[in-house]
RODO-2510 file (C-alpha; in nm, 4 decimals, decimal comma):
residues 477
     n   res          X          Y          Z
     1     m    10,2808    10,5846     0,9700
     2     a    10,3162    10,9630     1,0082
     3     t    10,4433    11,1469     0,7000
     4     i    10,6840    11,4361     0,7544
     5     s    10,6821    11,6828     0,4694
     6     a    10,8465    12,0160     0,4213
     7     s    10,8677    12,1979     0,0914
     8     s    11,2220    12,3194     0,0284
     9     m    11,2905    12,2883     0,3974
    10     g    10,9773    12,4948     0,4670
    11     a    10,7636    12,4957     0,7824
    12     l    10,6147    12,1725     0,9115
    13     d    10,2362    12,1308     0,9662
    14     v    10,2824    12,0562     1,3385
    15     p     9,9163    11,9949     1,4346
    16     s     9,8650    11,7513     1,1485
    17     l    10,1954    11,5770     1,2153
    18     v    10,1264    11,5401     1,5902
    19     s     9,7732    11,4201     1,5186
    20     q     9,9056    11,1421     1,2924
    21     l    10,1637    11,0366     1,5465
    22     m     9,9078    11,0381     1,8299
    23     a     9,6703    10,8247     1,6246
    24     v     9,9379    10,5560     1,6177
    25     e    10,0099    10,5954     1,9877
    26     r     9,6372    10,5723     2,0763
    27     r     9,5841    10,2313     1,9169
    28     p     9,6080    10,0507     2,2543
    29     i     9,3364    10,2820     2,3905
    30     d     9,1176    10,2159     2,0877
    31     k     9,1520     9,8432     2,1489
    32     l     9,0525     9,8908     2,5126
    33     d     8,7521    10,1030     2,4074
    34     a     8,6437     9,8213     2,1777
    35     k     8,6732     9,5718     2,4633
    36     i     8,4678     9,7975     2,6919
    37     a     8,1995     9,8331     2,4242
    38     s     8,1898     9,4542     2,3934
    39     y     8,1517     9,4082     2,7686
    40     e     7,8843     9,6773     2,7887
    41     t     7,6918     9,4983     2,5144
    42     k     7,7139     9,1802     2,7205
    43     i     7,5931     9,3641     3,0324
    44     s     7,2995     9,5065     2,8364
    45     s     7,2173     9,1585     2,7091
    46     f     7,2172     9,0190     3,0607
    47     g     6,9860     9,3046     3,1593
    48     t     6,7431     9,1908     2,8895
    49     i     6,7756     8,8281     3,0001
    50     s     6,7164     8,9339     3,3621
    51     g     6,3910     9,1076     3,2647
    52     l     6,2718     8,7981     3,0781
    53     v     6,3591     8,5693     3,3711
    54     s     6,1630     8,8029     3,5991
    55     g     5,8639     8,7869     3,3642
    56     f     5,8883     8,4086     3,3577
    57     q     5,9034     8,3978     3,7372
    58     t     5,5822     8,6022     3,7569
    59     a     5,4119     8,3817     3,4986
    60     s     5,5114     8,0664     3,6891
    61     k     5,3793     8,2128     4,0135
    62     n     5,0540     8,3211     3,8478
    63     l     5,0057     7,9728     3,7048
    64     n     5,0311     7,8310     4,0544
    65     t     4,7906     8,0913     4,1888
    66     s     4,5363     8,0386     3,9090
    67     l     4,4981     7,6735     4,0053
    68     q     4,3534     7,7861     4,3375
    69     k     4,1003     8,0197     4,1785
    70     l     3,7323     7,9447     4,1680
    71     a     3,4686     8,1219     3,9603
    72     a     3,1236     8,2030     4,0998
    73     t     2,8721     8,2294     3,8154
    74     p     2,5094     8,3366     3,8775
    75     s     2,2272     8,2136     3,6567
    76     d     2,0965     8,5711     3,6265
    77     a     2,3543     8,8499     3,6261
    78     s     2,0812     9,1118     3,6725
    79     v     2,0003     8,9669     4,0174
    80     l     2,3514     8,9382     4,1581
    81     s     2,7201     8,9100     4,0861
    82     a     2,9696     8,7072     4,2864
    83     t     3,3403     8,6530     4,3401
    84     a     3,4905     8,3403     4,4910
    85     g     3,7939     8,3269     4,7176
    86     s     4,0336     8,0417     4,7867
    87     t     3,8122     7,8978     5,0636
    88     a     3,5042     7,8645     4,8421
    89     v     3,3589     7,5170     4,7928
    90     p     3,2609     7,4063     4,4415
    91     g     2,8897     7,3438     4,4074
    92     t     2,5542     7,4915     4,3061
    93     y     2,3575     7,7147     4,5424
    94     v     1,9957     7,8342     4,5184
    95     l     1,9250     8,1958     4,6147
    96     n     1,6125     8,4047     4,6668
    97     v     1,6434     8,7796     4,7246
    98     s     1,3324     8,9272     4,8865
    99     r     1,4693     9,2705     4,9823
   100     l     1,7660     9,4896     4,9031
   101     a     1,9509     9,6927     5,1632
   102     q     1,8916    10,0655     5,1392
   103     s     1,9791    10,3898     5,3155
   104     q     1,7373    10,6182     5,4964
   105     n     1,6494    10,9354     5,3082
   106     l     1,5040    11,2492     5,4709
   107     i     1,3788    11,5685     5,3117
   108     a     1,3373    11,9131     5,4705
   109     a     1,0628    12,1679     5,4238
   110     g     1,0799    12,3717     5,1023
   111     q     1,2478    12,7124     5,0792
   112     t     1,1980    12,9881     4,8240
   113     s     1,5745    13,0195     4,7662
   114     s     1,8787    12,7993     4,8079
   115     t     2,0983    13,1018     4,8788
   116     a     1,8778    13,3093     5,1122
   117     a     1,9805    13,3295     5,4782
   118     i     1,7944    13,1078     5,7240
   119     g     1,7704    13,2697     6,0690
   120     d     1,9760    13,5568     6,2001
   121     g     2,3147    13,3831     6,1702
   122     t     2,3619    13,3108     6,5396
   123     a     2,5834    13,0028     6,5703
   124     t     2,3865    12,6765     6,5857
   125     t     2,5455    12,3388     6,6599
   126     v     2,3928    12,0570     6,4551
   127     t     2,4714    11,7054     6,5817
   128     f     2,4202    11,3853     6,3859
   129     d     2,3859    11,0354     6,5296
   130     l     2,3274    10,7059     6,3484
   131     g     2,1295    10,4132     6,4838
   132     a     1,8207    10,1953     6,4584
   133     i     1,4531    10,2961     6,4654
   134     s     1,2237    10,0431     6,6308
   135     g     0,8569    10,0138     6,7210
   136     g     0,5811    10,2667     6,6581
   137     t     0,4086    10,3377     6,3310
   138     l     0,5082    10,5270     6,0176
   139     t     0,2529    10,7510     5,8514
   140     n     0,3352    10,9716     5,5551
   141     g     0,7013    10,9597     5,6419
   142     v     0,6581    11,0474     6,0101
   143     y     0,7079    10,8078     6,3036
   144     s     0,4895    10,7985     6,6112
   145     g     0,5641    10,5914     6,9188
   146     a     0,8991    10,4792     6,7827
   147     a     1,2339    10,4469     6,9618
   148     f     1,5835    10,5327     6,8421
   149     t     1,8917    10,3389     6,9562
   150     s     2,2353    10,4717     6,8614
   151     n     2,4622    10,2232     6,6859
   152     g     2,7534    10,3362     6,9031
   153     s     2,9687    10,4750     6,6247
   154     g     2,9644    10,8175     6,7900
   155     t     2,8139    11,1542     6,7044
   156     a     2,9491    11,4269     6,4774
   157     s     2,8656    11,7970     6,4708
   158     i     2,8819    12,0966     6,2411
   159     t     2,8319    12,4673     6,3129
   160     i     2,5891    12,6791     6,1126
   161     d     2,6333    13,0553     6,1504
   162     g     2,6266    13,3738     5,9448
   163     t     2,8871    13,2325     5,7027
   164     n     2,6843    12,9304     5,5908
   165     n     2,3201    12,9689     5,7048
   166     t     2,1724    12,8973     5,3596
   167     l     2,0573    12,5698     5,2067
   168     e     2,3739    12,5586     4,9973
   169     g     2,5892    12,6450     5,2970
   170     i     2,4266    12,3765     5,5128
   171     r     2,4659    12,1221     5,2315
   172     d     2,8340    12,2014     5,1886
   173     a     2,9003    12,1943     5,5650
   174     i     2,7438    11,8484     5,5962
   175     n     2,9295    11,7047     5,2989
   176     t     3,2644    11,8563     5,3991
   177     a     3,2338    11,7018     5,7468
   178     a     3,2140    11,3498     5,5910
   179     m     3,0282    11,2133     5,8944
   180     g     2,8210    10,9397     5,7359
   181     v     2,5460    11,1629     5,5943
   182     t     2,5342    11,3231     5,2498
   183     a     2,3274    11,6247     5,1531
   184     t     2,1830    11,7460     4,8235
   185     i     1,9354    12,0160     4,7221
   186     v     1,6229    11,9113     4,5313
   187     n     1,4007    12,1438     4,3271
   188     d     1,0463    12,0027     4,3393
   189     g     0,8933    12,2737     4,1186
   190     s     0,6533    12,4071     4,3823
   191     g     0,6223    12,7623     4,5159
   192     t     0,8915    12,6777     4,7731
   193     p     1,0899    12,4398     4,5549
   194     y     1,4319    12,4142     4,7225
   195     r     1,4470    12,1260     4,9651
   196     l     1,7472    11,9835     5,1499
   197     a     1,7662    11,6030     5,1131
   198     l     1,9770    11,3976     5,3572
   199     t     2,0850    11,0383     5,2968
   200     s     2,2749    10,8034     5,5228
   201     s     2,6023    10,7102     5,3561
   202     s     2,5605    10,3458     5,4637
   203     t     2,2738    10,1071     5,4071
   204     g     2,1087     9,8997     5,6801
   205     v     1,8638     9,9572     5,9637
   206     s     2,1378    10,0539     6,2093
   207     n     2,2283    10,3599     6,0017
   208     s     1,9131    10,5688     6,0395
   209     i     1,9649    10,9369     6,1207
   210     k     1,8931    11,1443     6,4313
   211     i     1,9634    11,5207     6,4277
   212     t     1,9702    11,7523     6,7282
   213     t     2,0441    12,1251     6,7389
   214     s     2,1532    12,3663     7,0089
   215     g     2,2036    12,7439     7,0148
   216     g     2,0998    12,9871     6,7458
   217     d     1,7627    13,1491     6,7057
   218     g     1,5792    12,8221     6,6459
   219     s     1,5483    12,8582     6,2681
   220     i     1,8084    12,5901     6,1897
   221     g     1,6493    12,3591     6,4486
   222     s     1,3066    12,4130     6,2907
   223     l     1,4562    12,3112     5,9566
   224     l     1,6841    12,0219     6,0553
   225     g     1,5759    11,8855     6,3938
   226     y     1,4834    11,5193     6,3572
   227     d     1,4249    11,2621     6,6315
   228     p     1,2399    10,9451     6,5213
   229     a     1,1271    10,9124     6,8836
   230     g     1,0204    11,2778     6,9108
   231     t     0,9970    11,5938     6,6995
   232     q     1,0544    11,5346     6,3307
   233     n     1,1030    11,8454     6,1185
   234     l     1,2156    11,6365     5,8199
   235     t     1,0071    11,3754     5,6403
   236     q     1,1351    11,0248     5,5684
   237     t     1,1047    10,9325     5,2024
   238     l     1,2981    10,6046     5,2261
   239     a     1,3417    10,3899     5,5352
   240     a     1,6725    10,2278     5,6150
   241     q     1,6527     9,8531     5,5671
   242     n     1,8661     9,5398     5,5552
   243     a     1,8923     9,3044     5,2627
   244     s     1,6993     8,9799     5,3038
   245     l     1,7756     8,6608     5,1140
   246     t     1,7869     8,2852     5,1423
   247     v     2,0687     8,0546     5,0363
   248     n     1,9626     7,6925     4,9971
   249     g     1,6610     7,7808     5,2120
   250     i     1,8595     7,9430     5,4945
   251     a     1,7383     8,2962     5,5788
   252     i     2,0084     8,5630     5,5809
   253     t     2,0001     8,9359     5,6509
   254     s     2,2712     9,1869     5,5686
   255     a     2,3104     9,5584     5,6330
   256     s     2,4778     9,5845     5,2917
   257     n     2,3996     9,4541     4,9454
   258     t     2,7531     9,3177     4,9475
   259     v     2,7132     8,9944     5,1383
   260     s     3,0129     8,7890     5,2549
   261     e     3,0091     8,4253     5,3705
   262     a     2,6415     8,3632     5,2954
   263     v     2,8140     8,1120     5,0698
   264     q     3,1504     8,0022     5,2098
   265     g     3,4376     8,1917     5,0518
   266     v     3,2043     8,3836     4,8183
   267     t     3,1136     8,7524     4,8182
   268     l     2,7707     8,8290     4,6746
   269     t     2,6652     9,1654     4,5353
   270     l     2,2865     9,1873     4,5295
   271     k     2,1303     9,3885     4,2476
   272     s     1,7580     9,3143     4,2406
   273     i     1,4813     9,1121     4,4011
   274     t     1,4211     8,7679     4,2525
   275     a     1,0892     8,6728     4,0981
   276     t     1,2037     8,3116     4,0745
   277     p     1,4969     8,1404     4,2475
   278     a     1,8415     8,2129     4,1056
   279     s     2,1314     7,9706     4,1118
   280     l     2,4996     8,0297     4,1778
   281     t     2,7571     7,7848     4,0460
   282     v     3,0994     7,7752     4,2089
   283     a     3,3580     7,5874     4,0034
   284     r     3,7240     7,5871     3,9052
   285     d     3,8089     7,8982     3,7057
   286     t     3,9286     7,7294     3,3889
   287     t     3,9422     8,0627     3,2074
   288     a     4,1908     8,2002     3,4603
   289     i     4,3936     7,8771     3,4474
   290     n     4,4117     7,8831     3,0673
   291     t     4,5073     8,2497     3,0640
   292     a     4,7828     8,1858     3,3180
   293     a     4,9048     7,8785     3,1268
   294     a     4,9192     8,0784     2,8015
   295     s     5,1182     8,3522     2,9758
   296     f     5,3513     8,0881     3,1207
   297     v     5,4154     7,9437     2,7742
   298     d     5,4652     8,2876     2,6178
   299     a     5,7038     8,3993     2,8932
   300     y     5,9132     8,0842     2,8624
   301     n     5,9259     8,1059     2,4829
   302     a     6,0379     8,4701     2,4991
   303     l     6,3135     8,3760     2,7437
   304     g     6,4178     8,0623     2,5550
   305     s     6,4335     8,2493     2,2260
   306     q     6,6671     8,5133     2,3694
   307     l     6,8877     8,2578     2,5441
   308     k     6,9225     8,0778     2,2136
   309     s     6,9832     8,3780     1,9876
   310     r     7,2191     8,5637     2,2219
   311     s     7,4355     8,2563     2,2805
   312     a     7,4452     8,1499     1,9143
   313     y     7,7797     8,1199     1,7358
   314     g     7,8275     8,2831     1,3956
   315     s     8,0863     8,3099     1,1222
   316     d     8,1695     8,6635     1,2314
   317     a     8,0871     8,9237     1,4954
   318     k     7,7813     9,0389     1,3011
   319     t     7,6110     8,6981     1,2935
   320     a     7,7180     8,5737     1,6371
   321     g     7,5052     8,6441     1,9429
   322     a     7,6169     8,9077     2,1908
   323     l     7,6798     8,6347     2,4497
   324     a     7,8141     8,3649     2,2188
   325     g     8,0243     8,1207     2,4182
   326     d     7,9197     8,2710     2,7536
   327     g     7,9256     7,9942     3,0135
   328     t     7,6520     8,1541     3,2267
   329     l     7,3974     8,1344     2,9458
   330     r     7,4887     7,7746     2,8692
   331     f     7,4504     7,6874     3,2373
   332     m     7,1068     7,8536     3,2512
   333     q     6,9966     7,6577     2,9457
   334     d     7,1235     7,3344     3,1014
   335     q     6,9364     7,4077     3,4248
   336     l     6,6087     7,4716     3,2417
   337     r     6,6538     7,1605     3,0322
   338     g     6,7116     6,9594     3,3500
   339     i     6,3900     7,0887     3,5108
   340     f     6,1779     7,0059     3,2067
   341     m     6,3309     6,6596     3,1782
   342     t     6,2702     6,5750     3,5453
   343     p     5,9158     6,4372     3,6020
   344     a     5,6869     6,5663     3,8749
   345     s     5,6064     6,3150     4,1483
   346     g     5,3095     6,2438     4,3712
   347     g     5,0365     6,2058     4,1093
   348     t     4,9305     6,0287     3,7925
   349     l     5,0418     6,3273     3,5823
   350     t     5,4192     6,3559     3,5645
   351     s     5,4963     6,5543     3,2468
   352     l     5,3706     6,8852     3,1128
   353     a     5,2698     6,7178     2,7866
   354     q     5,0045     6,5225     2,9780
   355     a     4,8437     6,8565     3,0675
   356     g     4,8625     7,0043     2,7189
   357     i     5,1984     7,1853     2,7353
   358     s     5,4392     7,0167     2,4967
   359     i     5,7995     7,0904     2,3996
   360     q     5,8547     7,1447     2,0259
   361     k     6,1609     7,0477     1,8204
   362     d     6,2997     7,4000     1,8448
   363     g     6,2669     7,3914     2,2238
   364     a     5,9631     7,6195     2,2395
   365     l     5,6517     7,5306     2,4407
   366     l     5,3067     7,4858     2,2839
   367     l     4,9764     7,4982     2,4760
   368     d     4,6808     7,2756     2,3907
   369     s     4,3970     7,4327     2,5913
   370     s     4,1564     7,1473     2,5246
   371     k     4,4003     6,8947     2,6656
   372     l     4,4686     7,1194     2,9657
   373     n     4,0947     7,1521     3,0379
   374     s     4,0508     6,7767     3,0076
   375     a     4,3301     6,7164     3,2577
   376     i     4,1754     6,9632     3,5015
   377     s     3,8280     6,8145     3,4648
   378     a     3,9396     6,4522     3,4869
   379     n     4,1521     6,4857     3,7988
   380     f     4,2069     6,8330     3,9331
   381     s     4,4213     6,7266     4,2272
   382     d     4,6722     6,5512     3,9995
   383     a     4,6728     6,8464     3,7583
   384     a     4,7359     7,0846     4,0480
   385     n     5,0110     6,8542     4,1765
   386     l     5,1769     6,8578     3,8329
   387     f     5,2205     7,2342     3,8564
   388     s     5,2021     7,3365     4,2217
   389     s     5,3509     7,0607     4,4380
   390     s     5,7091     7,0812     4,5618
   391     t     5,8123     6,8822     4,2520
   392     g     5,5629     7,0583     4,0257
   393     y     5,6913     7,2355     3,7186
   394     a     5,5596     7,5826     3,8005
   395     t     5,7013     7,5580     4,1518
   396     r     6,0453     7,4436     4,0410
   397     l     6,0640     7,6954     3,7568
   398     e     5,9590     7,9800     3,9838
   399     e     6,2285     7,8772     4,2330
   400     w     6,4847     7,8559     3,9512
   401     a     6,3974     8,2066     3,8324
   402     k     6,4109     8,3423     4,1869
   403     s     6,7569     8,1949     4,2530
   404     t     6,8845     8,3043     3,9116
   405     l     6,7824     8,6644     3,9798
   406     a     6,8929     8,6718     4,3428
   407     s     7,1843     8,8788     4,4659
   408     g     7,4835     8,6523     4,4158
   409     g     7,2875     8,4434     4,1655
   410     l     7,3971     8,3529     3,8144
   411     i     7,3030     8,6788     3,6435
   412     d     7,4134     8,9093     3,9251
   413     t     7,7504     8,7351     3,9546
   414     r     7,8131     8,7511     3,5806
   415     i     7,7160     9,1186     3,5561
   416     q     7,9444     9,2021     3,8486
   417     s     8,2298     9,0245     3,6736
   418     l     8,1680     9,2114     3,3496
   419     n     8,1429     9,5435     3,5338
   420     q     8,4764     9,4721     3,7015
   421     h     8,6368     9,4184     3,3607
   422     v     8,4943     9,7491     3,2418
   423     k     8,6208     9,9215     3,5551
   424     n     8,9679     9,7754     3,5106
   425     y     8,9858     9,8746     3,1438
   426     n     8,8654    10,2263     3,2217
   427     g     9,1393    10,2539     3,4827
   428     e     9,3959    10,1436     3,2273
   429     i     9,2590    10,3930     2,9752
   430     d     9,2865    10,6720     3,2316
   431     r     9,6538    10,5890     3,2841
   432     l     9,7165    10,5746     2,9100
   433     e     9,5295    10,9026     2,8562
   434     n     9,7627    11,0713     3,1018
   435     r    10,0576    10,9365     2,9036
   436     m     9,8987    11,0494     2,5768
   437     s     9,8468    11,3992     2,7105
   438     a    10,2106    11,4258     2,8155
   439     l    10,3318    11,2737     2,4883
   440     q    10,1206    11,5103     2,2803
   441     k    10,2658    11,8100     2,4639
   442     k    10,6171    11,6729     2,4146
   443     l    10,5712    11,6071     2,0422
   444     t    10,4113    11,9450     1,9872
   445     a    10,7018    12,1164     2,1601
   446     e    10,9651    11,9139     1,9714
   447     y    10,8179    11,9723     1,6281
   448     t    10,7493    12,3358     1,7027
   449     n    11,1182    12,3730     1,7921
   450     l    11,2091    12,1832     1,4774
   451     n    10,9950    12,4260     1,2812
   452     l    11,1903    12,7159     1,4331
   453     l    11,5174    12,5460     1,3435
   454     l    11,4050    12,4915     0,9852
   455     n    11,2973    12,8502     0,9567
   456     n    11,6374    12,9640     1,0839
   457     m    11,8159    12,7322     0,8411
   458     n    11,6083    12,8655     0,5540
   459     s    11,6938    13,2213     0,6517
   460     t    12,0630    13,1375     0,6768
   461     s    12,0565    12,9590     0,3426
   462     a    11,8940    13,2570     0,1749
   463     f    12,1505    13,4920     0,3288
   464     l    12,4457    13,2797     0,2185
   465     t    12,3073    13,2468    -0,1293
   466     q    12,2726    13,6218    -0,1518
   467     q    12,6260    13,6809    -0,0246
   468     l    12,7776    13,4277    -0,2605
   469     g    12,5953    13,5883    -0,5456
   470     n    12,7613    13,9201    -0,4646
   471     l    13,1161    13,7833    -0,4785
   472     p    13,3403    13,8972    -0,7772
   473     g    13,3231    13,6539    -1,0619
   474     s    12,9834    13,5249    -0,9688
   475     s    12,7360    13,4823    -1,2441
   476     n    12,5218    13,7545    -1,0916
   477     n    12,7901    14,0173    -1,1574
***
């Protein structure tokens, strides 16, 4: 309650008085602010729940996906590595690698400087083509009687002129063009140590290099011209070749050391030649399955814990969950409970506990990896059915999460409802604030006027007192 005080009919403290009165008048707004804060806390809580449901959806999906994964494990990791796709067939394969794929490498005649000009700078067009060298003989890096057949990928050209007619300039022009050939400069320590080295960017016999030049004063052509079937001004230090291997005795060649479908659904990466046969085992990826199952359990437990704590009742607002009594949370919990209590069909495994995922007294899940591995080993198809079939747990839980998060789903609908409440209360506050503003102006004016009246009364009182004191017979005379 506001307290009006005036000493001996003195001036009122208008700001303080109006502030006290307005505090009383604003109580309805304060109550609305408290309601808005409560609803915003609920909205924030549903945001947290939404994130956890999304994480659980991903974990359920990954568990399904992991059941389709196969691992390809070589007996000797220094010989090859391998990855298996969904079409791979479990089994053991014997491999022999007799040759690795490699790129052709050419080296030019030595120069005394890497920055000195070559030729007079007249523009020279240098054209590169890639293809296969066949026939003839190779002596000291030079072919005789050979033929060159383009691989049909097309030619590419660069221009060497007075701006780049040095070894470094030629190197940079080739590399900038990104045309399937890379260039470096090698210092061999001789009297003319700087040598341009060219390497095909791709391995395999069909990626050998042919270089032709036109224009200029002939200096660039004398340095770079290279035709395996004709004049060769560069020397081959490495010949392009395909990889050669056998898989279960079947001969296979590959232009790359990354070999696909030599084993169905498996990609091999060759690293070295085998001295003795290597084996490749393709089997279910139990590590990936266990990792996915652990993530599934963790994601569910994180969600379940929040559903439980945020919906919990307490003796007061401090101990109760932010969503205590919220029907949406209870419905979500009921839905999850219904899924876990409904057995999968179509196989000998019908409950998660049979595959090592058990429900504890507090509702949390617990993973027994040994039991999961045993279920997978004993009957993979039934284990996969338990999780991935239309009645499988991972499938149904992923679908539940998807529908719960969908536009118009449980969480979205509840958040929209809460937001509408907030909007309505804010509208009501706006109307009340307008009233408060008008009331504050009115009270300030009224009490300011009252202050003026009191001041006038005080002045009049003082005047009358003085006049009475001056009358004959007064005690002042």
